[in-house]
VEXDREN-2710 file (C-alpha; in Angstrom, 1 decimal):
% VEXDREN-2710
k/r/px/py/pz
1/MET/5.5/63.5/119.5
2/THR/9.2/64.1/119.9
3/PHE/12.0/62.4/118.0
4/ASP/15.8/62.1/118.1
5/LEU/18.6/61.4/115.7
6/ASN/19.7/57.7/115.4
7/LEU/23.1/57.3/117.1
8/THR/24.8/54.2/115.8
9/THR/28.3/55.0/114.6
10/LEU/30.8/52.2/115.1
11/CYS/33.6/52.8/117.5
12/ASP/37.2/52.5/116.3
13/HIS/38.4/51.7/119.9
14/VAL/41.3/54.2/119.6
15/VAL/43.0/55.2/122.8
16/PHE/44.3/58.7/122.2
17/ARG/47.7/59.8/123.7
18/GLU/47.6/57.6/126.8
19/LEU/50.4/58.2/129.3
20/ALA/52.8/55.2/129.2
21/VAL/55.5/54.1/131.5
22/LEU/59.2/53.7/130.6
23/ALA/60.5/50.7/132.5
24/ASP/63.8/50.6/134.5
25/ASP/65.6/49.0/131.6
26/LEU/65.0/52.3/129.7
27/ARG/63.7/50.2/126.7
28/SER/60.3/48.7/127.7
29/ILE/57.1/50.8/127.6
30/THR/53.9/49.2/128.9
31/LEU/50.3/50.3/128.2
32/GLN/47.2/50.2/130.3
33/LYS/45.1/48.3/127.8
34/PRO/45.8/45.5/125.4
35/LEU/47.0/46.3/121.9
36/ALA/44.7/45.3/119.1
37/SER/47.2/46.3/116.4
38/SER/50.9/46.8/116.0
39/LYS/50.2/50.2/114.4
40/ILE/50.8/52.9/117.1
41/THR/51.8/56.5/117.3
42/MET/54.2/57.5/120.2
43/TYR/55.3/60.8/121.5
44/ALA/58.2/61.6/124.0
45/THR/57.4/64.9/125.7
46/ASP/55.2/66.0/122.7
47/ASN/57.9/65.0/120.2
48/LEU/56.9/62.2/117.7
49/VAL/59.0/59.1/118.1
50/PRO/59.9/57.6/114.6
51/GLU/58.6/54.1/114.0
52/SER/62.1/53.0/113.3
53/MET/63.1/53.5/116.9
54/TYR/60.8/50.9/118.4
55/LYS/58.9/47.6/117.8
56/ILE/56.0/45.7/119.4
57/VAL/57.1/42.6/121.1
58/ASP/55.6/39.9/123.4
59/ASP/55.9/40.8/127.1
60/SER/57.0/37.6/128.8
61/LEU/57.1/39.3/132.2
62/SER/53.6/40.6/132.2
63/LEU/51.4/39.3/135.0
64/ASP/48.2/40.2/133.2
65/PRO/47.1/37.5/130.7
66/VAL/45.6/40.2/128.5
67/LEU/48.4/42.6/128.4
68/THR/50.7/40.3/126.5
69/ARG/52.6/42.9/124.3
70/LYS/54.7/45.9/124.9
71/ILE/56.6/48.6/123.1
72/TYR/60.3/47.9/123.0
73/LEU/62.8/50.6/122.1
74/ASN/65.7/49.6/119.8
75/GLN/68.1/51.4/122.2
76/GLU/68.0/52.6/125.7
77/TRP/66.3/56.0/126.1
78/ARG/68.9/58.6/126.9
79/THR/66.9/60.6/129.4
80/THR/64.7/59.7/132.3
81/TYR/62.7/62.9/132.5
82/ASP/60.8/62.4/129.2
83/TYR/57.2/61.3/129.4
84/PHE/55.6/59.1/126.8
85/GLU/52.1/59.2/125.2
86/VAL/50.8/56.5/122.9
87/THR/47.8/56.5/120.5
88/TYR/46.7/52.9/119.7
89/ASN/43.8/50.6/119.0
90/THR/42.6/48.4/121.9
91/ILE/40.1/45.6/122.0
92/ILE/36.4/46.3/122.4
93/ASN/36.0/45.2/126.1
94/TYR/38.8/47.6/127.2
95/CYS/37.5/50.5/125.2
96/THR/36.5/53.5/127.4
97/LYS/35.0/55.4/124.4
98/CYS/32.2/53.0/123.7
99/MET/32.3/51.0/126.9
100/ALA/32.2/47.8/125.0
101/SER/29.0/48.7/123.2
102/LYS/30.7/48.9/119.8
103/TYR/28.9/52.2/119.0
104/LEU/29.4/55.9/119.6
105/ASP/26.8/58.5/120.0
106/ASP/26.9/60.2/116.6
107/ILE/24.5/61.0/113.7
108/SER/23.8/58.2/111.2
109/TYR/22.7/58.6/107.6
110/ASP/20.8/56.3/105.2
111/VAL/22.1/55.4/101.7
112/LYS/20.3/58.5/100.3
113/GLY/21.9/60.9/102.8
114/GLY/18.8/61.2/104.9
115/ILE/19.1/61.3/108.7
116/TYR/17.8/58.3/110.6
117/ILE/15.1/59.3/113.1
118/GLN/14.2/57.5/116.3
119/ARG/10.6/57.7/117.6
120/ASP/8.4/56.0/120.1
121/GLU/9.9/52.9/121.9
122/ARG/13.1/53.1/119.8
123/LEU/13.5/56.6/121.0
124/LEU/13.0/55.5/124.6
125/MET/15.6/52.8/124.2
126/GLN/18.1/55.3/122.8
127/ASN/17.4/57.7/125.7
128/VAL/17.9/54.9/128.2
129/GLU/21.3/54.1/126.5
130/LYS/22.3/57.8/126.6
131/PHE/21.6/58.2/130.3
132/VAL/23.4/55.0/131.1
133/ILE/26.6/55.4/129.1
134/THR/27.0/59.2/129.4
135/ARG/29.7/60.1/131.9
136/ILE/28.2/62.2/134.6
137/ASN/29.3/65.9/134.6
138/SER/30.6/65.5/131.1
139/ASN/27.7/67.7/129.7
140/THR/28.5/71.2/130.8
141/PHE/24.8/72.3/130.5
142/HIS/23.3/69.2/132.1
143/THR/25.8/67.9/134.6
144/PHE/23.2/65.7/136.3
145/ILE/22.8/63.5/133.3
146/GLY/24.7/60.2/133.2
147/THR/26.4/57.8/135.5
148/SER/29.8/57.2/137.1
149/ILE/30.1/53.7/135.5
150/GLU/32.9/54.8/133.2
151/GLY/35.0/55.7/136.2
152/LEU/34.8/52.1/137.3
153/ILE/36.5/50.8/134.2
154/GLY/40.1/50.2/135.0
155/SER/39.4/49.8/138.7
156/ARG/40.4/46.7/140.5
157/LEU/38.0/44.1/141.8
158/SER/37.8/43.7/145.5
159/ASN/34.2/43.4/146.8
160/VAL/32.1/42.1/143.9
161/GLY/28.8/42.3/145.8
162/PHE/29.4/46.0/146.6
163/LEU/30.4/46.7/143.0
164/ILE/27.2/45.1/141.7
165/THR/25.1/47.2/144.2
166/GLN/27.0/50.3/143.1
167/LEU/26.3/49.6/139.4
168/LYS/22.6/49.0/140.0
169/ALA/22.3/52.1/142.1
170/GLU/23.9/54.3/139.4
171/VAL/21.7/53.0/136.6
172/THR/18.5/53.3/138.7
173/ARG/19.4/56.8/139.8
174/THR/20.0/58.1/136.3
175/LEU/16.8/56.5/134.9
176/GLN/14.8/58.0/137.7
177/LYS/16.3/61.4/136.8
178/PHE/15.2/60.7/133.2
179/GLN/11.7/60.1/134.4
180/ASP/11.7/63.3/136.3
181/LEU/12.9/65.2/133.2
182/GLN/10.2/63.7/131.0
183/ALA/7.5/64.7/133.6
184/GLN/8.8/68.3/133.5
185/TYR/8.8/68.2/129.7
186/ARG/5.2/67.1/129.6
187/GLU/4.2/69.8/132.0
188/THR/5.2/72.4/129.4
189/GLY/2.4/71.1/127.2
190/ARG/4.6/69.6/124.5
191/ALA/3.3/66.5/122.8
192/MET/5.0/63.2/123.5
193/SER/4.0/59.7/122.3
194/SER/3.2/57.0/124.8
195/GLY/6.0/54.9/123.3
196/GLU/8.7/57.3/124.2
197/ILE/7.6/57.9/127.8
198/LEU/9.3/55.9/130.5
199/GLN/6.5/54.5/132.7
200/SER/8.4/52.1/135.0
201/ILE/11.9/50.8/135.6
202/ASP/11.1/47.1/135.8
203/ASN/14.5/45.5/136.4
204/VAL/18.2/46.4/136.5
205/ALA/20.3/43.2/136.7
206/VAL/24.1/43.1/136.9
207/THR/25.8/39.8/136.5
208/GLN/29.4/38.7/136.4
209/ASP/30.6/36.7/133.4
210/VAL/31.2/33.1/134.4
211/ASN/34.2/32.8/132.1
212/ASP/35.8/36.2/132.8
213/PRO/35.3/37.7/136.3
214/THR/36.3/41.1/135.1
215/VAL/33.4/41.4/132.7
216/PHE/30.0/42.5/133.9
217/ARG/26.7/42.6/132.0
218/ILE/24.1/45.3/132.9
219/ALA/20.6/44.3/131.7
220/ILE/17.9/47.0/131.9
221/THR/14.2/46.4/131.4
222/VAL/11.7/49.3/131.3
223/THR/8.1/49.7/130.3
224/ALA/6.9/52.5/128.1
225/GLU/3.5/54.2/128.7
226/SER/2.3/52.3/125.7
227/ASN/2.8/49.1/127.8
228/GLN/5.6/48.0/125.5
229/THR/8.7/46.5/127.1
230/VAL/12.1/48.0/126.2
231/THR/15.4/46.3/127.0
232/PHE/19.0/47.5/126.9
233/GLU/22.3/45.8/127.7
234/GLN/25.7/47.2/128.5
235/LEU/28.9/45.3/128.9
236/ILE/31.8/46.7/131.0
237/ARG/35.2/45.3/131.8
238/LEU/37.1/46.0/134.9
239/ARG/40.7/45.5/135.7
240/GLY/40.9/42.3/137.7
END
């Protein structure tokens, strides 16, 4: 039997030093994601900009109903060659760290300091999650693990049907790769429980939210060799 660490750390939804645009008025700075807090850290060409030099205001000119606030400098910026970077908190559905799952892959501990361990079907569910939310090529030693789903966050909607097909194909491909790896692992003679082995990929459903067309839900159903069903859901938001 194999096991893995339980990965359930809550995400802080922090966007770290995102490049931001100084508008033609030399005072307005817009961000790519909505602000969840007025507390930000801003740099101009790697130099920290004091908080006293700007404020967060409503953006009445924004065409995006979610991007309703902007950074507004107290005075016009004197140069046009500076570039700005901003660290800030965004809302969950726009977070590219956790991809709207609320959690990050990290080690969790119980109240006594012991490490939570995942086994059997819970381990299978966690591995399904890992393979789906990991950005492909992000693991230097296992570049084939993961999907390109994260790359779709921030893209604009055009052909919804094609996008759904793309998402399904990515998820199915990575889970098939996971199956292949498990088969190779078993051939080495190492013991694995029937609960952790992915026997079949039963369904990968991608649906568009009826209230928000930029939100998609990926629902995955698989069966373990123990004949137990395991489900996993992932929400992503695209730029509409």
